[in-house]
C-alpha positions in Angstrom: -9.0 -6.3 -136.9 -8.1 -5.7 -133.2 -6.5 -8.9 -131.9 -8.8 -8.9 -129.0 -11.8 -9.4 -131.3 -10.2 -12.1 -133.6 -11.9 -15.2 -132.0 -15.4 -13.8 -131.5 -18.5 -14.9 -133.4 -20.8 -12.2 -134.8 -23.2 -11.8 -131.8 -20.2 -11.9 -129.4 -18.5 -9.2 -131.4 -21.7 -7.1 -131.4 -21.9 -7.4 -127.6 -18.2 -6.6 -127.0 -18.1 -3.6 -129.3 -21.4 -2.0 -128.2 -21.3 1.8 -127.7 -21.5 3.0 -124.0 -25.2 2.1 -123.5 -27.2 -0.2 -121.2 -27.3 -3.7 -122.6 -28.7 -7.1 -121.7 -26.8 -10.1 -123.1 -28.8 -13.4 -123.1 -26.0 -15.9 -122.9 -27.1 -19.5 -123.5 -25.4 -22.4 -121.9 -21.9 -23.0 -123.3 -22.1 -19.8 -125.5 -18.9 -18.1 -124.2 -20.3 -15.5 -121.7 -17.0 -15.3 -119.7 -15.2 -14.6 -123.0 -17.7 -11.8 -123.8 -17.5 -10.2 -120.3 -13.7 -10.1 -120.1 -13.2 -9.1 -123.7 -15.8 -6.3 -123.2 -13.7 -5.0 -120.3 -10.4 -5.3 -122.3 -12.1 -3.5 -125.3 -13.3 -0.6 -123.2 -9.9 -0.1 -121.7 -7.8 -0.6 -124.8 -9.9 1.8 -126.9 -9.6 4.5 -124.2 -13.3 4.6 -123.3 -12.5 4.0 -119.6 -9.5 3.6 -117.3 -9.2 0.4 -115.2 -10.4 2.2 -112.0 -13.6 3.1 -113.8 -14.7 -0.5 -114.2 -16.9 -2.4 -111.7 -17.4 -6.1 -112.5 -19.6 -8.2 -110.3 -20.1 -12.0 -110.3 -21.3 -14.6 -107.8 -18.3 -16.8 -107.0 -14.7 -16.1 -106.1 -13.8 -18.7 -108.7 -15.5 -16.8 -111.4 -14.0 -13.5 -110.3 -10.5 -15.0 -110.3 -11.1 -16.5 -113.8 -12.1 -13.1 -115.0 -9.0 -11.4 -113.6 -6.7 -14.1 -115.0 -8.1 -13.8 -118.5 -8.0 -10.0 -118.3 -4.4 -10.0 -117.2 -3.6 -12.2 -120.3 -5.2 -9.6 -122.6 -3.8 -6.3 -121.3 -0.6 -5.2 -119.5 -2.5 -3.8 -116.5 -2.6 -4.5 -112.8 -5.9 -6.3 -112.4 -5.5 -6.7 -108.6 -6.4 -3.1 -108.0 -9.5 -3.3 -110.1 -13.0 -3.6 -108.6 -13.7 -7.1 -109.9 -15.3 -9.5 -107.4 -18.4 -11.0 -105.9 -21.2 -8.9 -104.4 -20.1 -9.7 -100.9 -16.4 -9.2 -101.7 -17.0 -5.7 -103.2 -19.3 -4.7 -100.4 -16.7 -5.7 -97.9 -14.1 -3.6 -99.7 -16.5 -0.6 -99.7 -17.3 -1.0 -95.9 -13.6 -1.4 -95.0 -12.8 1.9 -96.8 -15.6 3.8 -95.1 -16.1 1.9 -91.9 -16.7 5.1 -89.8 -19.5 6.3 -92.1 -21.0 2.7 -92.0 -20.9 2.7 -88.2 -18.4 -0.2 -88.0 -15.1 -0.7 -86.2 -12.1 -0.6 -88.5 -11.3 -4.3 -87.9 -14.9 -5.6 -88.1 -15.2 -9.4 -88.5 -17.4 -11.3 -90.9 -19.6 -14.2 -89.6 -19.9 -17.2 -91.9 -23.1 -19.3 -91.7 -21.8 -21.5 -88.9 -20.6 -18.4 -86.9 -23.9 -16.7 -87.4 -25.8 -19.7 -86.1 -23.5 -19.9 -83.1 -24.2 -16.2 -82.4 -27.9 -16.7 -82.6 -27.6 -19.6 -80.1 -25.8 -17.4 -77.7 -28.4 -14.7 -78.1 -31.3 -17.1 -77.4 -29.5 -18.4 -74.3 -28.9 -14.9 -72.9 -32.5 -14.1 -73.4 -33.8 -17.4 -71.9 -35.6 -18.1 -75.2 -36.6 -21.7 -75.9 -34.6 -22.7 -79.0 -37.1 -25.4 -79.8 -39.8 -22.7 -80.4 -37.2 -20.6 -82.2 -34.7 -22.9 -83.8 -31.4 -21.1 -84.4 -31.0 -22.3 -88.0 -34.6 -21.2 -88.8 -34.0 -17.8 -87.1 -30.9 -17.3 -89.2 -32.9 -18.0 -92.4 -35.5 -15.5 -91.3 -33.0 -12.7 -90.5 -31.1 -13.2 -93.8 -34.3 -13.2 -95.8 -35.4 -9.9 -94.3 -32.0 -8.4 -95.0 -32.0 -9.6 -98.6 -35.3 -7.8 -99.0 -33.7 -4.7 -97.6 -35.8 -4.8 -94.4 -34.6 -3.8 -90.9 -36.7 -5.0 -87.9 -38.8 -1.8 -87.8 -39.9 -2.4 -91.4 -40.9 -6.1 -91.0 -44.6 -6.7 -90.7 -45.7 -8.9 -87.7 -49.3 -10.1 -87.5 -49.2 -12.2 -84.3 -47.3 -12.7 -81.1 -45.0 -15.3 -82.5 -44.1 -13.1 -85.5 -43.6 -10.1 -83.2 -41.3 -12.2 -81.0 -39.3 -13.3 -84.0 -38.9 -9.6 -85.2 -37.8 -8.8 -81.6 -35.1 -11.4 -81.8 -34.0 -10.0 -85.1 -33.6 -6.6 -83.4 -31.7 -8.1 -80.5 -29.4 -10.0 -82.9 -28.6 -6.7 -84.7 -27.8 -5.0 -81.4 -25.5 -8.0 -80.4 -23.7 -7.9 -83.7 -23.2 -4.1 -83.5 -21.9 -4.4 -79.9 -19.4 -7.2 -80.9 -18.3 -5.5 -84.1 -19.3 -8.3 -86.5 -21.4 -8.6 -89.7 -22.9 -11.6 -91.4 -23.0 -12.0 -95.2 -26.4 -10.5 -95.7 -25.4 -7.5 -93.6 -22.4 -6.8 -95.9 -24.8 -6.0 -98.8 -27.5 -4.3 -96.8 -25.2 -2.0 -94.9 -23.3 -1.2 -98.1 -26.6 -0.2 -99.8 -27.7 1.9 -96.8 -24.3 3.6 -96.6 -24.6 4.7 -100.3 -28.3 5.6 -100.0 -28.0 7.9 -97.0 -24.5 9.4 -97.8 -25.1 11.4 -101.0 -21.5 12.7 -101.4 -20.1 9.3 -101.0 -22.7 7.8 -103.4 -22.0 10.5 -106.0 -18.2 9.8 -105.7 -18.7 6.1 -106.7 -21.3 6.9 -109.3 -18.9 9.2 -111.0 -16.0 6.8 -110.6 -17.7 3.7 -112.1 -18.6 4.5 -115.6 -19.1 0.9 -116.7 -20.8 -1.7 -114.5 -20.7 -5.3 -115.8 -22.7 -8.1 -114.1 -22.3 -11.8 -114.6 -25.1 -14.4 -113.9 -27.6 -11.6 -113.7 -30.5 -14.0 -113.5 -29.3 -15.0 -110.0 -29.5 -11.5 -108.5 -31.9 -10.9 -105.6 -34.0 -7.8 -105.0 -31.4 -6.0 -102.9 -28.5 -6.8 -105.2 -30.5 -5.3 -108.1 -31.2 -2.2 -106.0 -27.5 -1.9 -105.2 -26.6 -2.0 -108.9 -29.3 0.5 -109.8 -28.0 2.9 -107.1 -24.5 2.8 -108.3 -25.7 3.2 -111.9 -27.8 6.2 -111.0 -25.1 8.7 -112.0 -25.1 7.7 -115.6 -23.0 4.6 -115.6 -23.6 2.0 -118.3 -25.0 -1.4 -117.1 -23.8 -4.4 -119.1 -25.7 -7.4 -117.7 -25.0 -10.9 -118.9 -27.3 -13.8 -117.9 -29.7 -16.6 -118.9 -33.2 -16.6 -117.7 -33.5 -20.2 -118.7 -30.8 -21.1 -116.1 -32.4 -19.3 -113.2 -32.6 -22.1 -110.6 -31.9 -20.4 -107.3 -35.3 -19.0 -106.3 -35.0 -20.8 -102.9 -31.9 -18.6 -102.2 -33.9 -15.4 -103.1 -32.8 -15.1 -106.7 -35.4 -13.2 -108.8 -35.4 -14.0 -112.5 -37.8 -11.1 -112.9 -34.9 -8.7 -112.4 -34.0 -9.3 -116.1 -37.3 -8.1 -117.4 -37.4 -5.3 -114.9 -33.9 -4.1 -116.0 -35.0 -4.2 -119.7 -38.1 -2.1 -118.9 -36.7 0.3 -116.2 -33.5 1.1 -118.1 -35.2 1.2 -121.5 -32.8 -1.4 -122.9 -32.8 -1.4 -126.7 -29.6 -3.5 -127.0 -30.7 -7.1 -126.2 -28.2 -9.5 -127.8 -28.7 -13.3 -127.8 -25.6 -15.6 -127.7 -27.1 -18.8 -129.1 -24.1 -20.6 -130.6 -23.1 -23.4 -128.2 -19.5 -24.6 -128.1 -20.1 -27.4 -125.7 -22.8 -29.9 -126.8 -23.8 -31.9 -129.9 -26.9 -30.9 -131.7 -29.3 -33.6 -130.4 -28.6 -32.6 -126.9 -29.2 -28.9 -127.6 -32.4 -29.7 -129.6 -33.7 -31.6 -126.6 -32.9 -28.7 -124.3 -34.6 -26.2 -126.6 -37.7 -28.4 -126.9 -38.0 -28.7 -123.1 -37.5 -25.1 -122.2 -39.8 -23.7 -124.8 -42.7 -25.0 -122.6 -41.9 -22.2 -120.1 -44.2 -19.3 -121.2 -42.5 -16.4 -119.3 -39.0 -16.3 -120.9 -37.1 -13.8 -123.0 -36.4 -16.5 -125.5 -33.5 -18.0 -127.5 -32.6 -21.1 -129.3 -29.2 -22.9 -128.9 -27.4 -24.3 -131.9 -24.0 -25.7 -132.7 -21.7 -26.4 -135.7 -20.5 -29.7 -134.0 -23.1 -31.8 -135.7 -26.1 -33.8 -134.3 -24.0 -36.4 -132.5 -25.5 -39.5 -130.8 -29.2 -39.9 -130.0 -30.3 -39.4 -126.4 -30.5 -42.7 -124.6 -33.6 -43.4 -122.4 -33.8 -46.3 -120.0 -36.8 -47.5 -118.0 -36.0 -49.5 -114.9 -38.2 -51.5 -112.5 -37.0 -49.8 -109.3 -34.3 -47.4 -108.1 -31.9 -50.3 -107.4 -32.3 -51.6 -110.9 -31.7 -48.1 -112.2 -28.5 -47.8 -110.2 -27.2 -51.2 -111.3 -28.0 -50.4 -115.0 -26.0 -47.1 -114.6 -23.1 -49.1 -113.2 -23.1 -51.5 -116.1 -23.3 -48.7 -118.6 -20.4 -46.9 -116.9 -18.3 -50.0 -117.2 -19.1 -50.2 -120.9 -18.2 -46.6 -121.4 -14.9 -47.3 -119.7 -14.2 -50.1 -122.1 -14.9 -47.7 -124.9 -12.2 -45.4 -123.6 -14.2 -42.9 -121.6 -12.5 -41.7 -118.3 -14.6 -41.8 -115.2 -13.8 -38.2 -114.4 -15.7 -37.2 -117.6 -18.9 -39.0 -116.5 -21.4 -37.3 -114.3 -24.4 -38.9 -112.5 -26.9 -36.1 -111.8 -30.0 -36.3 -109.6 -32.7 -33.9 -108.4 -32.6 -34.8 -104.7 -29.5 -35.6 -102.5 -31.4 -38.6 -101.2 -31.1 -40.3 -104.6 -27.4 -40.7 -104.1 -27.8 -43.5 -101.6 -28.9 -46.2 -104.2 -26.2 -45.0 -106.6 -23.5 -45.0 -104.0 -24.5 -48.5 -102.9 -24.3 -49.9 -106.5 -20.9 -48.2 -107.1 -19.6 -49.5 -103.8 -20.6 -53.0 -104.7 -19.0 -52.7 -108.1 -15.8 -51.2 -106.7 -16.1 -48.1 -108.9 -14.4 -45.0 -107.4 -16.7 -41.9 -107.2 -16.7 -38.4 -105.7 -19.8 -36.6 -104.4 -19.4 -33.1 -105.7 -20.6 -30.2 -103.5 -21.9 -32.4 -100.7 -21.4 -35.3 -98.4 -21.8 -39.0 -99.2 -25.1 -40.4 -97.9 -23.9 -42.1 -94.7 -21.7 -39.1 -93.8 -24.6 -36.6 -93.7 -25.3 -35.2 -90.2 -29.0 -36.3 -90.1 -28.1 -39.9 -91.1 -25.3 -40.0 -88.5 -27.9 -38.8 -85.8 -30.3 -41.5 -86.8 -27.6 -44.2 -86.9 -26.5 -43.1 -83.4 -30.0 -43.9 -82.0 -29.9 -47.3 -83.8 -26.5 -48.0 -82.3 -27.8 -47.3 -78.8 -30.6 -49.7 -79.4 -28.0 -52.3 -80.3 -25.6 -51.4 -77.6 -26.4 -48.8 -74.8 -22.6 -48.7 -73.9 -21.7 -47.0 -77.1 -20.4 -43.7 -75.7 -19.8 -42.1 -79.1 -23.4 -42.6 -80.2 -24.6 -41.5 -76.8 -22.6 -38.3 -76.9 -23.9 -37.5 -80.4 -27.6 -37.6 -79.6 -28.0 -37.2 -75.8 -29.0 -33.6 -76.5 -30.0 -33.8 -80.1 -32.7 -32.8 -80.7 -32.3 -30.4 -77.9 -33.7 -31.6 -74.6 -32.1 -29.1 -72.2 -29.1 -31.3 -71.1 -26.3 -28.8 -70.6 -22.5 -29.0 -70.7 -22.3 -29.1 -66.9 -24.7 -32.1 -66.6 -22.6 -33.9 -69.2 -19.4 -33.2 -67.4 -20.9 -34.6 -64.2 -22.0 -37.7 -66.1 -18.5 -38.2 -67.5 -16.9 -37.9 -64.1 -19.4 -40.4 -62.7 -18.7 -42.8 -65.6 -15.0 -42.5 -65.1 -15.3 -43.1 -61.3 -17.4 -46.2 -61.9 -15.5 -47.4 -64.9 -18.8 -47.6 -66.8 -20.4 -46.3 -69.9 -22.1 -42.9 -69.9 -25.5 -44.6 -70.2 -24.8 -46.8 -67.2 -23.7 -43.8 -65.0 -26.9 -41.9 -65.5 -28.4 -42.9 -62.1 -25.4 -41.3 -60.4 -26.3 -37.8 -61.6 -28.8 -35.9 -59.4 -30.7 -32.7 -59.8 -32.6 -31.3 -62.8 -29.8 -32.4 -65.1 -30.0 -36.0 -63.8 -33.8 -36.0 -64.4 -33.3 -34.9 -68.0 -30.7 -37.6 -68.5 -33.0 -40.2 -66.9 -35.7 -39.1 -69.4 -33.3 -39.7 -72.3 -32.4 -43.2 -70.8 -36.1 -44.0 -70.8 -36.4 -43.0 -74.4 -33.7 -45.4 -75.3 -35.5 -48.2 -73.3 -38.7 -47.4 -75.3 -36.8 -47.6 -78.6 -35.2 -50.9 -77.6 -38.7 -52.3 -76.8 -39.4 -51.9 -80.5 -36.3 -53.8 -81.6 -38.5 -56.8 -82.6 -40.0 -54.8 -85.5 -38.9 -55.5 -89.1 -35.8 -53.4 -89.7 -37.4 -50.7 -92.0 -40.3 -50.3 -89.5 -37.8 -50.0 -86.7 -35.9 -47.2 -88.5 -39.2 -45.4 -89.2 -40.2 -45.8 -85.5 -36.8 -44.4 -84.3 -37.0 -41.4 -86.6 -40.4 -40.5 -85.2 -39.9 -41.2 -81.5 -36.5 -39.7 -81.3 -37.8 -36.3 -82.4 -35.5 -36.2 -85.5 -38.4 -35.8 -87.9 -40.0 -33.1 -85.8 -36.7 -31.3 -85.5 -36.1 -31.1 -89.3 -39.7 -30.3 -90.0 -39.2 -27.1 -88.1 -36.3 -26.0 -90.2 -37.0 -23.8 -93.2 -34.8 -25.9 -95.5 -35.2 -29.1 -93.6 -37.0 -31.0 -96.4 -33.8 -32.3 -97.9 -32.8 -33.7 -94.6 -36.2 -35.3 -94.2 -35.8 -36.8 -97.6 -32.5 -38.3 -96.6 -34.0 -39.8 -93.4 -36.8 -41.4 -95.5 -34.0 -42.8 -97.7 -32.5 -44.4 -94.7 -35.7 -46.4 -94.3 -35.3 -47.4 -98.0 -31.7 -48.4 -97.3 -32.9 -50.7 -94.5 -35.5 -52.2 -96.7 -33.0 -52.8 -99.5 -30.6 -54.3 -97.0 -33.3 -56.8 -95.9 -34.2 -57.6 -99.5 -30.6 -58.2 -100.5 -29.2 -59.9 -97.5 -32.3 -61.8 -96.3 -33.6 -65.1 -97.6 -37.2 -65.1 -98.7 -39.3 -68.1 -97.7 -41.9 -69.6 -100.1 -44.4 -66.9 -99.1 -42.0 -64.1 -99.9 -41.3 -63.2 -96.3 -37.7 -62.3 -95.3 -36.1 -64.5 -92.7 -32.7 -65.8 -91.9 -29.7 -64.3 -90.0 -29.9 -60.9 -91.7 -33.6 -60.4 -91.9 -34.1 -58.3 -88.7 -30.4 -58.1 -87.7 -29.9 -54.4 -86.7 -26.2 -55.0 -85.9 -25.6 -56.3 -89.5 -27.3 -53.3 -91.0 -25.2 -51.0 -88.8 -22.0 -52.8 -89.9 -23.2 -52.4 -93.5 -23.7 -48.7 -93.0 -20.2 -48.3 -91.4 -18.6 -50.1 -94.3 -20.3 -48.0 -96.9 -19.3 -44.8 -94.9 -15.7 -45.8 -94.9 -12.9 -44.2 -97.0 -14.2 -45.3 -100.4 -14.6 -41.9 -101.9 -12.0 -41.1 -104.4 -9.2 -38.6 -103.6 -8.5 -35.4 -105.4 -7.0 -36.0 -108.8 -8.2 -39.6 -109.0 -10.1 -40.8 -112.0 -13.5 -41.0 -110.4 -17.2 -40.7 -111.4 -18.8 -37.4 -110.5 -22.0 -37.6 -108.4 -24.0 -34.4 -107.7 -27.4 -32.7 -107.6 -28.4 -30.7 -110.7 -28.0 -27.5 -108.6 -24.4 -28.4 -107.9 -23.8 -29.2 -111.6 -24.5 -25.6 -112.7 -21.5 -24.2 -114.5 -19.9 -27.6 -115.1 -19.7 -29.8 -118.2 -18.9 -33.5 -118.9 -18.5 -35.7 -121.9 -21.2 -38.1 -120.6 -24.1 -37.3 -118.3 -26.7 -39.5 -116.7 -29.9 -37.9 -115.3 -31.7 -40.4 -113.1 -35.0 -40.4 -111.3 -37.0 -38.8 -114.1 -40.5 -39.3 -112.6 -43.3 -36.9 -111.8 -43.0 -36.1 -108.1 -39.2 -36.5 -108.1 -38.2 -34.5 -111.1 -40.2 -32.3 -111.3 -40.4 -32.3 -107.5 -43.8 -32.8 -106.1 -43.6 -29.5 -104.2 -43.5 -27.6 -107.5 -46.1 -29.5 -109.6 -49.1 -27.5 -108.5 -47.4 -24.1 -108.9 -46.8 -22.5 -112.3 -43.6 -20.7 -111.1 -42.4 -23.8 -109.3 -42.9 -26.0 -112.3 -41.1 -23.4 -114.5 -38.1 -23.4 -112.2 -38.1 -27.3 -112.3 -38.1 -27.1 -116.1 -35.2 -24.7 -116.0 -33.4 -27.1 -113.7 -33.9 -29.9 -116.3 -32.6 -27.5 -119.0 -29.5 -27.0 -116.9 -29.1 -30.8 -116.4 -29.4 -31.6 -120.1 -26.9 -28.8 -121.2 -24.2 -30.2 -118.9 -23.6 -33.0 -121.5 -21.1 -32.6 -124.3 -21.3 -35.9 -126.3 -23.7 -38.4 -124.7 -26.8 -38.0 -122.6 -28.7 -40.7 -120.7 -32.1 -40.2 -119.2 -33.6 -42.8 -116.9 -36.6 -43.4 -114.7 -38.0 -46.2 -112.5 -41.5 -47.7 -112.5 -41.4 -48.0 -108.8 -39.5 -46.1 -106.1 -39.5 -46.6 -102.4 -40.8 -43.9 -100.0 -40.8 -44.4 -96.3 -39.9 -48.0 -97.1 -43.0 -48.5 -99.1 -43.2 -49.1 -102.9 -44.7 -46.2 -104.8 -45.7 -46.2 -108.5 -44.8 -43.1 -110.3 -45.6 -41.6 -113.7 -42.6 -40.9 -116.0 -41.5 -37.3 -115.8 -43.5 -34.9 -118.1 -40.0 -33.6 -119.2 -39.5 -36.9 -121.0 -42.6 -36.3 -123.1 -41.2 -32.9 -124.0 -38.2 -34.4 -125.8 -39.0 -35.0 -129.5 -39.1 -38.8 -130.3 -36.7 -38.4 -133.2 -33.9 -37.4 -130.8 -34.4 -40.4 -128.6 -33.1 -44.0 -128.6 -35.1 -46.2 -126.1 -32.9 -48.8 -124.5 -36.0 -50.7 -123.1 -39.3 -51.5 -124.7 -41.9 -48.8 -124.4 -45.7 -49.2 -124.0 -46.5 -45.9 -125.7 -46.2 -42.2 -125.1 -46.1 -41.7 -121.4 -46.7 -45.3 -120.7 -44.7 -48.1 -119.0 -43.2 -51.3 -120.2 -43.3 -53.1 -116.9 -40.2 -55.2 -116.1 -40.0 -57.9 -113.5 -36.7 -57.1 -111.8 -36.1 -60.8 -110.9 -36.6 -62.3 -114.4 -35.8 -59.3 -116.6 -39.0 -60.1 -118.6 -41.6 -57.4 -119.4 -45.2 -57.6 -118.2 -46.7 -56.4 -114.9 -45.1 -56.4 -111.6 -46.0 -55.7 -108.0 -43.8 -55.3 -104.9 -44.5 -56.3 -101.3 -44.2 -53.8 -98.5 -40.7 -52.8 -97.4 -38.9 -53.9 -100.5 -39.3 -57.7 -100.5 -38.6 -59.4 -103.8 -41.1 -58.2 -106.4 -43.7 -60.8 -107.5 -46.1 -60.9 -110.4 -49.5 -59.5 -109.4 -52.8 -61.1 -110.4 -55.4 -59.3 -112.6 -57.4 -56.8 -110.6 -60.7 -58.4 -110.0 -60.5 -60.5 -113.1 -60.8 -57.3 -115.2 -57.6 -57.8 -117.2 -56.0 -54.7 -115.5 -53.0 -55.3 -113.3 -51.2 -53.4 -110.6 -48.5 -51.3 -112.2 -50.3 -51.0 -115.5 -50.6 -47.6 -117.2 -54.2 -46.7 -117.9 -56.0 -43.7 -119.5 -59.2 -42.0 -118.1 -61.2 -39.5 -120.1 -61.3 -37.0 -117.2 -58.1 -37.6 -115.2 -55.7 -38.5 -118.0 -52.8 -40.9 -117.8 -52.3 -42.9 -114.6 -50.8 -46.0 -113.0 -52.8 -48.7 -111.1 -51.2 -49.0 -107.7 -53.9 -51.0 -105.7 -57.0 -53.2 -106.3 -59.7 -54.8 -104.3 -63.0 -56.6 -104.7 -64.1 -58.8 -107.7 -66.7 -58.9 -110.4 -69.1 -55.9 -110.3 -67.6 -54.8 -106.9 -64.0 -54.6 -108.2 -62.3 -51.3 -107.9 -58.7 -50.0 -108.5 -56.7 -47.2 -107.0 -54.9 -45.1 -109.7 -52.2 -42.5 -109.4 -53.1 -39.8 -111.9 -50.1 -37.5 -111.1 -51.5 -33.9 -110.9 -55.0 -35.2 -110.6 -54.1 -37.2 -107.5 -55.0 -40.7 -106.3 -58.4 -42.0 -107.2 -60.4 -45.1 -106.3 -62.5 -46.1 -109.3 -65.2 -48.7 -109.7 -64.2 -50.8 -112.7 -67.9 -51.3 -113.7 -68.3 -47.6 -114.6 -64.7 -46.2 -114.7 -64.2 -46.7 -118.5 -60.5 -47.1 -118.1 -58.5 -48.0 -121.1 -55.0 -49.5 -121.3 -52.4 -46.8 -122.1 
């Protein structure tokens, strides 16, 4: 046998040695897709079916492209640097550099990254005297890129009203500015490359004849324009070899279209569909759980992962009272894993939303466990959190010039650089803070600065509020919430701001001293300065350095392509994972399930799933149902670490005593207290109940007594319902 083929299993061998035809390879998680891709290229070259210049191999990250080149160089004595192996953007850049005149670009055109693009849009808006609050630069960049990824120039974009027409006009002006300056953004690289080939028939024919084999990695992540680009290049008879996994398509928010896989199969009349189902990463129980979850998605091409590694350990499931208890449990479990010989670097803590990292970071900080946030910033380092803390710092001390400079014009309030220079000169002359020097600045700039000073006075007038309410008040009055609401992808930042309220509530609960009535008093109860000091300490240099043995914290999206010996997936509650924005949409829920599938298949040896009975939102306690994904995992694969009340139900735990029963929580995170029966009915707040029409729910509120008693129940998809106990026919779950 050819040495190149020696280490392939049967389906891998079949894929690598296919004749020159179109093929779709369904490569499951951990099934060796990179090996198949690189070996396919080496096989085609070594058997004389194609020369190295006749190969076009496309992937999504520079890291993946470099890995492909490195492996290929180890297989064959060829110069891989000259081969067309790279990302979509990298290959399009190469094409445009070679044919810049035909593309209408200067020879030394520059590429704008996302920050440069946003800066260019800001300059455009300023030059046209356009209000950047009505047309936020970040939002406008998203709009422009989305149109380009659909292959649409301004003339082709539909506009139904004045606002939409204005936005299209700005897109047109932005294009003119970029052309004048000789720059292109990332989306433009692909669109201009496609247009160049589409309108220049001789050039297109040249590349169609050159590239006889086109291989595509992570095909499920392609958008519409990328697929059109591939089809155009394959139009001269090249063979498309597409490798992907529709079950791992999790980037719809970036424009990825999982439907491209089915379209490719239909449009190219693909008869060679090969499934790579043998997994070389995870133990059997983990794979069986992943298979059981993903099979609930109806519109999939279908495959079933398996392994020769054995069943391994059961999947451990933990039910916590609240997110703080969940984080503390994870810390204790990590310590036990360390004692058993596991290194921290091989343990990952995954979460659906970035905001969830705050409780985990707090628990790890208190325990002195080093960690690294992968693919993102630690909670207190995030820009939106720093903005909010700057407002709070000005409430505590108006002479804080660093905080002042950060938010004096954020959100934008028309205070320009010249006004700030004048203010700085006045402060220097008077040997005062910037805030104190505001009365010295005249004109329109002075008036705007005075309005900002009045805002700070208004915020300081609310300093008597309980700390969580004060934070909430500042987020609203400062305009931070409104600013991020107007951003296309601002929801994550809004979630983080809400988590800052929870951080304040947790701080009060942990540092304050409850009186006999459960109210928080004492030196830390409403002490803003203490909370700010706490935030500064947790934002200090506690993140582990490169190469240190540290826990890995990341969102599930960031975990794609990675693997760990031990994986914790936290926050498994309906509304959080799956996310509430997706729960009423079939496609949205399917993508959330694919995200869960990705999370589960990151684990090699041991998998932990956890959820909390209560979680704080806007500083208020919310009762959630366990994630529906938990119910999709077969019981025989699971080991419950806490008592369970039944399928989909809760075993309520009092976080103070550790005993199980029912528990309530006062507003803004005060110490949980046992709740009384609802109206003497025997039902309690926090109890799981079943209703014939609405299904499983959790009692979150109660009022009245006797025949007038009623309860408010969270029924998940069915929503919140007030039900009269005398006629509701509720049953304990």
